Structure formats: structure tokens, C-alpha cells
C-alpha positions as CSV (number, residue, x, y, z in Angstrom):
1,M,0.8,-6.8,10.3
2,K,-2.3,-6.0,12.1
3,T,-3.3,-3.7,15.1
4,M,-6.6,-2.4,16.2
5,T,-6.1,0.6,13.8
6,F,-3.6,-0.5,11.2
7,V,-3.6,-3.5,8.8
8,D,-1.0,-3.6,5.9
9,S,-1.8,-7.2,4.5
10,V,-5.2,-8.6,3.8
11,T,-6.7,-11.4,1.7
12,I,-9.9,-10.4,-0.2
13,Y,-12.5,-12.2,-2.5
14,V,-13.7,-10.1,-5.5
15,R,-16.3,-11.0,-7.9
16,G,-17.7,-8.9,-10.8
17,G,-21.4,-8.7,-11.2
18,R,-23.4,-11.2,-13.5
19,G,-24.8,-10.0,-16.7
20,G,-28.5,-9.6,-17.0
21,N,-30.6,-12.2,-18.9
22,G,-31.7,-11.4,-22.4
23,S,-35.6,-11.1,-22.6
24,V,-38.1,-13.1,-24.8
25,S,-40.8,-10.7,-25.7
26,F,-43.1,-9.9,-28.6
27,R,-44.7,-6.6,-29.7
28,R,-48.2,-6.1,-28.4
29,E,-50.0,-3.6,-30.4
30,K,-53.7,-2.9,-30.8
31,C,-53.9,-3.9,-34.4
32,V,-50.9,-6.5,-34.3
33,P,-51.7,-8.9,-31.4
34,F,-48.8,-11.1,-32.3
35,G,-46.1,-8.8,-33.5
36,G,-42.4,-9.6,-34.0
37,P,-39.8,-10.2,-31.3
38,D,-38.7,-7.2,-29.3
39,G,-36.8,-8.7,-26.3
40,G,-34.0,-6.4,-24.9
41,D,-30.6,-7.3,-23.9
42,G,-29.4,-7.8,-20.4
43,G,-27.1,-5.1,-18.7
44,K,-23.6,-5.7,-18.1
45,G,-22.4,-6.7,-14.7
46,G,-20.5,-4.2,-12.6
47,D,-16.6,-4.3,-12.3
48,V,-14.7,-4.5,-9.0
49,I,-12.2,-1.7,-9.2
50,L,-9.3,-1.0,-6.7
51,V,-8.2,2.6,-6.7
52,A,-5.1,4.1,-4.9
53,D,-6.1,6.9,-2.6
54,R,-3.7,9.1,-0.6
55,E,-6.4,9.7,2.0
56,V,-6.5,5.9,2.9
57,D,-3.7,4.8,5.2
58,S,-4.6,1.3,6.0
59,L,-6.2,-1.9,4.7
60,L,-8.2,-2.1,7.8
61,P,-11.7,-1.7,6.2
62,L,-11.0,-4.7,4.0
63,F,-10.0,-6.7,6.9
64,Y,-13.5,-6.4,8.2
65,E,-15.2,-6.6,4.6
66,P,-13.1,-9.0,2.7
67,Y,-15.9,-9.8,0.2
68,Q,-16.2,-7.2,-2.5
69,I,-18.9,-8.0,-4.9
70,A,-20.2,-5.8,-7.8
71,E,-23.8,-5.4,-8.6
72,D,-25.4,-7.7,-11.3
73,G,-26.7,-6.3,-14.6
74,G,-30.5,-6.0,-14.9
75,H,-32.5,-8.2,-17.3
76,G,-33.9,-7.0,-20.6
77,S,-37.5,-6.3,-21.2
78,G,-39.8,-5.7,-24.0
79,K,-39.6,-2.9,-26.6
80,R,-36.1,-3.9,-26.9
81,S,-35.3,-2.3,-23.5
82,S,-31.9,-3.2,-22.3
83,G,-31.3,-3.9,-18.7
84,K,-29.5,-1.5,-16.5
85,D,-25.8,-2.1,-16.3
86,G,-24.7,-3.2,-12.7
87,A,-22.9,-0.6,-10.6
88,D,-19.2,-1.0,-10.2
89,R,-17.8,-1.8,-6.8
90,V,-15.0,0.9,-6.2
91,V,-12.6,-0.3,-3.4
92,R,-10.1,2.5,-2.1
93,V,-6.7,1.3,-0.9
94,P,-3.7,3.1,0.2
95,C,-1.0,4.4,-2.3
96,G,1.6,1.7,-2.2
97,T,-0.7,-1.4,-2.3
98,E,0.6,-4.4,-4.2
99,V,-2.2,-6.7,-5.6
100,W,-1.3,-10.5,-5.8
101,D,-3.1,-13.4,-7.2
102,T,-3.2,-16.1,-4.6
103,K,-3.6,-18.8,-7.2
104,T,-0.6,-18.0,-9.2
105,D,1.3,-16.1,-6.6
106,S,1.9,-13.5,-9.2
107,L,2.0,-9.6,-8.8
108,L,-0.8,-8.1,-10.8
109,V,-0.3,-4.5,-10.2
110,D,1.5,-2.2,-7.8
111,L,-0.8,0.8,-7.0
112,V,1.5,3.7,-6.1
113,E,0.2,6.9,-7.5
114,H,-3.0,8.6,-6.2
115,G,-5.9,7.8,-8.6
116,Q,-4.2,4.8,-10.2
117,S,-6.9,2.0,-10.7
118,F,-7.0,-1.6,-11.5
119,I,-10.0,-3.7,-12.6
120,A,-9.8,-6.6,-10.2
121,A,-12.8,-8.5,-11.5
122,R,-14.8,-7.7,-14.7
123,G,-18.5,-8.0,-14.7
124,G,-20.1,-10.5,-17.0
125,K,-21.6,-9.6,-20.5
126,G,-25.3,-9.1,-20.7
127,G,-27.4,-11.8,-22.4
128,L,-29.0,-11.2,-25.9
129,G,-32.7,-10.7,-26.3
130,N,-34.7,-12.7,-28.8
131,W,-35.0,-10.0,-31.5
132,H,-31.4,-11.0,-32.5
133,W,-32.7,-14.2,-34.0
134,K,-35.3,-12.7,-36.0
135,S,-35.1,-13.8,-39.8
136,S,-37.3,-14.3,-42.7
137,T,-37.6,-18.0,-41.7
138,N,-38.0,-17.3,-38.0
139,R,-40.5,-14.6,-37.4
140,A,-41.2,-15.5,-33.7
141,P,-37.9,-16.7,-32.1
142,R,-37.8,-17.7,-28.6
143,E,-34.1,-18.1,-28.4
144,H,-32.3,-15.8,-26.0
145,T,-29.1,-16.0,-23.9
146,D,-28.5,-15.6,-20.1
147,G,-25.9,-13.2,-18.9
148,E,-22.4,-14.3,-18.2
149,S,-20.8,-14.8,-14.8
150,G,-18.5,-12.1,-13.6
151,E,-14.8,-12.9,-12.9
152,E,-13.9,-13.9,-9.5
153,F,-10.6,-14.1,-7.7
154,T,-9.0,-14.3,-4.3
155,L,-6.3,-11.6,-4.0
156,R,-3.7,-10.7,-1.5
157,L,-3.2,-7.0,-0.8
158,I,0.1,-5.9,0.7
159,F,0.5,-2.3,1.7
160,K,4.0,-0.9,1.6
161,M,4.4,2.8,2.6
162,V,5.3,5.3,-0.1
163,A,8.2,7.3,1.3
164,D,11.3,8.9,0.3
165,V,13.3,8.1,3.5
166,G,13.2,5.4,5.9
167,L,14.1,5.7,9.6
168,V,15.4,2.4,11.2
169,G,16.7,1.8,14.6
170,Y,16.5,-0.3,17.8
171,P,13.6,0.1,20.1
172,N,14.1,3.2,22.3
173,A,16.7,4.7,20.0
174,G,14.6,7.7,19.7
175,K,13.3,7.5,16.3
176,S,9.7,8.7,17.2
177,S,11.1,11.7,19.0
178,L,13.4,12.5,16.0
179,L,10.5,12.1,13.6
180,S,8.3,14.6,15.6
181,V,11.1,17.4,15.6
182,I,12.0,17.1,11.8
183,S,8.7,16.5,10.4
184,D,5.0,17.4,10.7
185,A,4.3,13.9,12.2
186,R,3.0,13.5,15.8
187,P,3.9,9.9,16.7
188,K,3.3,8.5,20.2
189,I,6.4,9.0,22.3
190,A,7.3,7.3,25.7
191,S,10.3,6.1,27.5
192,Y,9.7,2.3,27.0
193,P,10.6,0.2,24.0
194,F,8.1,-0.6,21.2
195,T,6.1,2.7,21.7
196,T,5.7,2.7,17.9
197,L,3.5,-0.3,16.9
198,H,3.0,0.5,13.3
199,P,4.8,2.7,10.6
200,V,4.3,6.4,10.9
201,V,4.8,8.9,8.0
202,G,5.8,12.5,8.2
203,T,6.8,15.2,5.8
204,I,10.0,17.2,6.2
205,L,9.8,20.7,4.8
206,F,13.2,22.2,4.1
207,D,14.1,25.9,3.7
208,D,14.2,25.8,0.0
209,L,10.4,24.7,0.2
210,S,11.2,21.3,-1.1
211,S,10.0,18.3,1.0
212,V,10.4,14.6,1.5
213,R,8.1,11.9,3.0
214,V,9.8,10.0,5.7
215,V,8.7,6.8,7.4
216,D,9.5,5.7,10.9
217,V,9.1,1.9,11.4
218,P,8.8,0.2,14.8
219,G,12.0,-0.7,16.4
220,L,14.0,-3.5,15.0
221,I,15.6,-6.3,17.0
222,E,18.2,-9.0,16.1
223,G,16.5,-11.6,13.9
224,A,14.0,-9.0,12.5
225,H,14.4,-10.3,8.9
226,K,13.2,-13.7,10.1
227,G,10.0,-12.2,11.6
228,I,11.3,-12.0,15.2
229,G,9.4,-9.0,16.8
230,L,7.4,-8.7,13.5
231,G,10.5,-7.2,12.0
232,D,9.8,-8.6,8.4
233,Y,6.4,-6.9,8.4
234,F,8.0,-3.5,9.5
235,L,10.9,-3.7,7.0
236,R,8.5,-3.9,4.0
237,H,7.6,-0.3,4.7
238,I,11.1,1.0,3.9
239,E,11.4,-1.0,0.5
240,R,10.4,2.1,-1.5
241,A,12.7,4.5,0.4
242,K,15.6,6.0,-1.6
243,C,17.5,6.9,1.5
244,V,17.9,5.4,5.0
245,V,18.5,7.1,8.1
246,Y,20.1,4.8,10.8
247,V,19.1,6.1,14.2
248,V,21.6,5.0,16.9
249,D,21.4,5.4,20.6
250,M,25.0,6.9,21.0
251,A,24.8,7.0,24.8
252,G,24.3,3.1,24.9
253,S,21.5,3.7,27.3
254,E,20.1,0.1,26.8
255,G,23.5,-1.6,27.6
256,R,24.5,-2.1,24.0
257,K,27.3,-0.5,22.2
258,P,26.2,2.0,19.5
259,W,28.5,0.5,16.7
260,D,27.1,-2.9,17.5
261,D,23.6,-1.6,17.0
262,Y,24.6,0.0,13.7
263,K,26.3,-3.4,12.4
264,C,23.2,-5.3,13.5
265,L,20.7,-2.9,11.8
266,V,22.8,-3.1,8.5
267,E,22.9,-6.9,8.7
268,E,19.1,-7.1,9.3
269,L,18.4,-5.0,6.2
270,K,20.9,-7.0,4.2
271,Q,19.3,-10.3,5.1
272,Y,15.7,-8.9,4.5
273,R,16.7,-7.3,1.2
274,A,20.2,-7.0,0.1
275,D,19.7,-3.8,-2.1
276,L,18.5,-1.8,0.9
277,I,22.0,-1.5,2.2
278,E,23.1,0.0,-1.1
279,R,20.8,3.0,-0.7
280,P,22.4,6.3,0.3
281,F,22.3,6.5,4.1
282,V,23.3,8.7,7.1
283,I,23.8,7.8,10.6
284,A,22.0,9.9,13.3
285,G,23.8,9.5,16.6
286,N,21.0,10.3,19.0
287,K,21.0,11.2,22.8
288,M,24.1,13.4,22.6
289,D,22.7,15.2,25.6
290,L,23.8,12.1,27.8
291,P,27.4,12.2,29.1
292,E,28.4,8.7,27.7
293,A,27.5,9.8,24.2
294,V,30.6,11.9,23.5
295,A,33.2,9.3,24.1
296,N,31.0,6.7,22.3
297,L,30.9,9.0,19.2
298,E,34.7,9.1,18.9
299,Q,34.8,5.3,19.3
300,F,31.9,4.8,16.7
301,E,34.1,6.5,14.1
302,K,37.2,4.4,15.0
303,V,35.2,1.1,14.8
304,T,33.1,1.8,11.7
305,G,35.1,4.4,9.8
306,I,32.0,6.5,9.6
307,M,31.1,9.7,11.6
308,P,27.5,9.9,12.5
309,V,25.7,13.3,12.6
310,P,25.6,14.0,16.5
311,I,22.1,15.0,17.5
312,S,19.7,15.2,20.4
313,A,16.0,14.8,19.6
314,L,15.4,16.0,23.1
315,T,17.3,19.2,23.0
316,G,17.2,19.9,19.3
317,E,21.0,19.7,19.0
318,G,22.3,18.9,15.5
319,V,18.8,18.4,14.1
320,D,19.1,21.1,11.5
321,K,22.4,19.6,10.3
322,L,20.7,16.2,10.1
323,K,17.9,17.7,8.0
324,S,20.5,19.4,5.8
325,R,22.3,15.9,5.3
326,I,19.0,14.3,4.5
327,H,18.1,17.0,1.9
328,D,21.6,16.6,0.2
329,L,21.4,12.8,0.3
330,F,18.0,12.6,-1.2
331,F,18.0,15.2,-3.9
332,S,21.5,14.2,-5.1
333,H,20.2,10.6,-5.6
334,R,16.5,11.1,-6.5
335,S,17.0,9.9,-9.9
336,D,18.4,6.8,-9.0
337,N,16.4,3.6,-9.9
338,F,15.7,1.0,-7.3
339,A,13.6,-2.2,-7.7
340,F,10.7,-1.1,-5.5
341,T,8.6,-4.2,-6.0
342,S,9.2,-7.7,-5.1
């Protein structure tokens, strides 16, 4: 997925620095014009290192700079002076970045924790200077070795938001409005569909001072799991969530039945990744400030057998109850294990 400010998937080329060459040199002293060998070793090439950083929220910089190459090692010189090691190339990526080898299509590492690092390409070893070949029968060796090339790979980076709770719903269901009243996030809010163009993360702070991270993904439509409306790109950002909040327009203001919306959302998650519908969930019946919502709420329970939490993100009705449900849902299942990687 790519917008002008957000990129969550990118292909990059990484190459470790080349090792410096070993030196062929001989001592030059006043009384010893042709001294023994003293050629120094070459320095090691720098590594390309990927580091997860909580301050980074997009792969956008790598979209513009896909070639990440570490510094070469310096060449050796006389007096057994070793070349300087090449500087590492440190590349900071968002927490939640998967690193894939494009050649083998295998997952190399999942960088989830802040500060977690991965050497994507190692620098080459430095070459040996000629002093290594000195012996009783070879007092003036001219042998040396060149530095080795660094590793090089083409990698695919896929960023999946690290959040505890995922908000899903149809466009214009009021997810962004809800996120703004339950968390510290300030997403763009408007009365037209697809206001949210990329995932937004916020933190919900509860009365007991505990907190959870919640991600609002752009509105889903039928066929999202197939990529319609970029739905498959959006859905990847709830893969790590332990709980799901289905946000449903209970007033049916877009001309659809709320229970049909819910069933469709569940089906899209199931088709995308079956284990998502096994996560603990709560249904937020939004727009209860509209007159049609009350009758629809009763019908929703009859059709689905589930009673949503009635809320209005506009007036604040039921929001505290929803936050309480999210708290209980998450903290009663926080030790559950889910397969968060593909």
C-alpha cells in the first residue's frame, strides 16, 4: 500500500561493504634499506543493519532510497597498519516490519520489538598483508590477498502494524470518529467514505492506568480479501491484533442492513485469514443518535444472536461502556497465543 505519506511494502537492495585489500610493503629504515615485510591487513567492510524503531511509522524513506550499501573497508598500509573498518549502514524501520528474501520467498526475521536488529548483509573480510607470508625461506614475500566482497540481497519489507486491538468496518461506519473519542489518535474525519486512506494507531488509556494500542484500518468493502479497494493491504495491519472491534452503522445510513454488514466483515476476515475470526471480539453499534438505529439494534440481535454495544461516536453515548468491554476483552485474553507471522 502506498500514499504520499505512507508506504507499508517496499523492495530494497542491500550490500555489505567490500573488505579492504591487504598491503605489500617492506620496512624502510635508515640502516636497513630493504627490511622485512610489514604490509597491513585490509579493514572489514561495513554491514547493512535493519533496526526496529518505534519512532518510524512508514517505509516511505526506503521507497525513495531502495539501495542501501555499507561502506567499504580501507586498504592496509605499511608498518602493519590495518585499514579502517567500513562504517555500518543502519536502516531504521517501523516496529512490525517483516523481512523477506525475494529469491527464496522466505521470511528472514520479524522485527517487532523496539531496538530489535537484523544484519541484512554482512561486509566482506579484509585482505591479508604480505607480512603473513614471511618465513625463513621467504624473507621478502610479495603475496597478499584482496578484500572479500560483501553479501548482497534483494529483500522485500512488509510493515504490519503492532497493535492490540483492530477496528474494522465499512467505509463511513464511523471508525475514525470512534478512534478519536476512545484514544489519543486524531485521524482525519469527514462525512464521505474512504476518509481514512492508511492505518491509524492510537492508545486507549483506561481508568486503572493500563493501556492498549488500537489500529483503525481504512474501510473494507465486499471482496476486500481479494484486494478490492486495497482491502488485502489494509487487513494485514490487524494480523497482530489480539482482539477485534467490528464497527457497524446501526442506522443503516448507507442503505445496507447492519447485520448484513457484520456478516460481510466476518466473511472478509475469514477469507483473508481464517484465524482472525477466532480472535475475541466486540461489536460496536454506532450512530445510535439516529432514529432508525434503535429498531435495527433489536433486529440485529434477533438475526445474529449477538447484542452489540450501542454507541454514538458523535454524542459519546455508550463510549465508556465500549472502552470497558475492550479492556475486559483484551486483558482476559492477553496471554493467548496467535500466529502473528505469515
